[in-house]
N, C-alpha and C positions, 0 to 999 in steps of 0.2 A: 361340271368342271370340265377340265380337259383330259384329254386322254390320246395315249396314242394307239391307236387299233389297227392292229394287222389285217389288211384288207384282200389278201392273196396275193400272188405272183411276186413275191419279195418285197411287196409295197407297204408301207406305214403310212397312216392317215392321221393327224393329229385334228380332233374333232372335240365338239361340246358333246357330253352327253351326260346324262341322268347320275347323279350319287347313287350309288347302292343303297338299299335298303335295309336295316339291319333287323333279324329274326329276334326274339327273345333271349337266345344264348349267343346271340353272333357281337361282334364289335366292328365299330366303323375304325379305320387307320386312316390319320391324315399323313401321307408319305412322304417324306422328305429327304429321304437318299434311296436310289434303287441300283446297284451295279449291274451292268450290261454283262450278262455271261454268255458264254461260246454255246452252252444246249438251246439257249434262246437266239443266237444267230445262226444255227442251223436251222431250225425251224423255219426262221423266216424265209431263209436264203434258199431253203431248198423247199419250202410249201411242205412241210411234213405232216401239217395238221390243218383241216379246212378252217377257212375266216368264217366270220368276224372273231378276233380274240385280242385281249389284250394283256400281252406276255410281261416279264420281270417278276423275280422270287427273291432276288438278294436284297431285302427290305428292313428300311429301317424307319421308324415315324414316333408320332404321337397317337395315342387313344384320343378319337373325336367322340365317339358316342360307344355306350354300350346298352344292351338288353336287359329286360327288366329284370331277369334272371343270371345276370354276370355277377359275380362278386368277387371275383378273383384280382380284376383289373378296374382302374375308374380313369374318368375321362383326366387328360393331362398326363397319365403315365407315358414313358417314353420307353418304345418297347423294338425289338426286333422278331420277326415273323417268318416260319418256317411254312412252307406250301404244303407238304407232305406230312402225314403223323399215321403211322401204322396203326393195325386195329389191337396189335400185341395179343391175339390169341390163335390166329391159324396156324398152320404148318411151317409157314415160312418165318412168322415173327418166333415162333418157339424155337429157331434154329436162327435165329437172329440174322435172316436174309431180309430185313424189313424191306428193301426195296422192290421185293419179289410179291410183296404182301398187296392183293387187289384192293384193299382200303386205302392203303399207302401212295399207290397210284391214281386215286380219286383227288384231285388237285382241291386243297380245302380255302383257297382264297381267291376272290375274285372282285375285279373292278366292274364286270358287265360281261353279256355274252357266256359263250363256255368258258368256266372255269381256267385260268391258264396262269396265274401268280398276282397279275394286277397292278405289280409296281410300275409300270409305264403309265401311271395315272395320280390324281392329284388325292384320290381316295382309293380305299379298296375295304371291301366286307370280309372279315375273316369268320370263318364258320367254325360251328359251336366243339367239333374236335381237335379243331387246332388252337381254339381259343384254351380247350383243357389242357393241352399236352405240347403247343408247338411255339411258344411265344417266351421270351425272355425280357425282364426290364433291364434298360441301359442305365447304368449307373451316371450320377451326375459328375459332369467333368469329361466325360465320354463324347464325341462328337457323331453325329449322325454318318458322316462320312468314313469312320471308323468301324463304328458298330456295323454296316452294311456287310462285312468281311464274314459274318459269323457262319452263315450257311456255307459258303465254299471252304472256311478252315474246315467246317466238320466233314465234308466229303475227302478231305486230304487226310485227316485225323482218321477216318475209318478206315481207308487204305493202308495207313501208316500200320495200322493194327495187324493186318496181315501179311504186309512186308516184313513187319518186326526185326529193322537192322538192329546190328550188333554194335557197341564201341567197337572202333578199329577195322570196321568192314569198309569196304570202298563201294560207294555208291554212285551209280552214272544215272543223273538225270537229264533228260532228251527234252530240250523246250524250258527255257523261262522265260514265259509268258508269266501273268499273274498267277496262276496255278503252279507253274515248275517255281516259281520263287517261293511259294507258300511251301511247297515240299522241300526245296532247301534250306530254309527256315527249321521247319521240324526234323528232318533228317540232322541236321548240324547238333539238335538237341539232344540226340542220341549219342553223341560220341563218334559217329560214322564221319569218314572223308565222303567230300562230296566233288564229283567230276562233274561238270556240267555245259549244255551245250545251247546257242542260239546263234542265228545269224545274224542278229542285230547288236552292234557293240554297246548301244544303252543298255540293255538288259543284261548283257555278260558284267558290266560294270556292277550293277544290281547284286548279281550273284557272287562278285568278287566281294563286295561290301557285308555280303551275310556269310561270307567264309568259305566261298567255292572255289576250285580252280576251273576257268571257265573259258571254253575254247568254241571255234569257229567250226560247225560241223562240216563246212564245206573242204577242210583241208586235212592233211594226214596228221596234223598234232596232238587230236584228242584221241584218236585210237592208238596212237604212239604213247601218249599219257597214261591211258588205260593199262597199257603191258607194263611199263614202267613203274606205277604205282603198286601193281600188285605181283611183281616178280614176272611177270609174262603168264599168270593165270589168269586175268580176266574179273571184272566188276563182280563182286558178289552178289548184287542186287543192279536193278536198272528200272527205273521209273519213265515211262514214256508219255510225257506231257505235251505231245505235240502229234499231229496228223499229217506230217508231212508224210511225201512219198519215199518209201523205202527205210522210213525211222525203226520199226518194228523189228524187218530185218539185219539192221545195226544192232539194234538192242541184243538181238541172239548172238550175232557176231562176236560183240566184245563182253559178253558175259561168260563167266566161268563153268563149267561141268558142276551142275547143282544149283545153279545159280536161281533165284525169285526175278519173275520180270512181269511189272505189272503194267498192263493197259489201261491207260485212265481217258484217253482223248478219243478213242476210238468208238464213239457213240453214235454214228450214223450207220442205217442197217444199209447203206448203198457202200460203204468201204470194204474193201477186201483186200486181204494179206496172204501172200504167197510166200509159205517157208518151207524149209526142209522138216519133216515129220523126225529125223534123226536128231536134228538139233534138241527137240524136246526130249523123244523117246531115250537113244542112246546117251547124249548129254544130261538126262536125268535132271532137265531144267523145270521149273515150275511157272508155267505161264499162266497168269489169272488176270480178271477183270475186278475193278471196284467201281461202282455206280451209286452217286448220289449220298443222301446223308444219313447218318446212325441215330436215333432218338436218344440211346443210352449214352451219346457222346455229347448232347447238346448242351449242358451245363459247363463241361469242360472246353468245348469251344468257345463260347461266350467267356469262360475266364480268361483263356489266353489273348482274345481277342480285347476284352474288357480292362485289361490290366496292362496292357502296352507289351506282355512279352513278346508280339509278334508285331512289329513296327510296320503296319501294313497299311496306313493311310499315306505314307510317303509314295506308295507304289499309283496312287492316283495320279495320273496324268492330264486326263480332261475331265471338265465338269460340264453337262450341259444342261439346258433348260428343255422340256417338253417339245417348244417349238423347234429346236435343233437337234432333235433327238435323231433326226436322220444324217446328220453330221456325226452326232456320236457311235452310231451304229456302223456306218463306213470308215469311220477310225477303228474300231475293233475288228471288224472284217478283214481291214485292209492296213496294218497299223504303219506309222511312219518311223522314221528313224529315231524318234524319242516320244513314243506314245507306248503306254501301257495299260492302266487299268480306266475304263471309263465309267463314270458314275452319272447317273440322271437325279436332277434336280426339281421335282413336279411342281414344285410352289414358286419357283422362279418365274417372272414373267417373260423374260428375254433371253 
């Protein structure tokens, strides 16, 4: 099969490798769509993990083969696959901090080499614990491109549970890439008002279509609008969906005392933030992070995507084959004026 193998120093090589063998409780998936996620981009660009690996985890496809003891799925089933599933028994699982579970951190999907998601390949092996609890059937009529959004929606839905905005709140969302736009859709469902920022007009226009007031953060209009919408108080909550320099400082600056500030894009250990301790302590703000998916929200995130309540397929700006994955990664790393989500189609030949 063809696979895009990470070879180190930021390099991806499209190669022919063996199709993974599946054990008696495992499943082989033929991958039809896999979104390019910024976590994978950071791992590739900054060489965060040793090569070789096959990344990609926003995966939708078809069950190709099942192990002899698998009864939950059959060949031909259309499925999405999560690559992390918690143990359910440890201290962190009991406290619903699933992403901190040592079992959760063990990747359960591989196309070969050290397990890393495997979505940037034609086939991937789903290991037994993910078969048991980390897959969802795709209903008829739902495209693979729509279905591959389930995992990123889950991560945002998890963060929303902690942020917990109220109807009538003013929520600022800094960054309107694919994740920021998911947050815009989810926040609008709560009845809160959204003031969003992005430097790209194309993304701001999507934000406006989803019900937000959208601004270029490089001008004064955004911070003025926050003051105007809140009677000078400041935003009730801020979602930081960008890792641009100075964005966390801006989040604190535009938020009111007692506000919640969610860090969602700050996933690299090399990123440093310098803030005033008084902004958090004296201002009684809650500064928190949220990372990865929540298994308790798996069915709900699938429902939101499959039902079309979140119209996410329209955010896909580019579709690439494995042969063109380097172009897709470059687009995701350095978006053009009209690029948003990039999805890989491993079964396409050109």
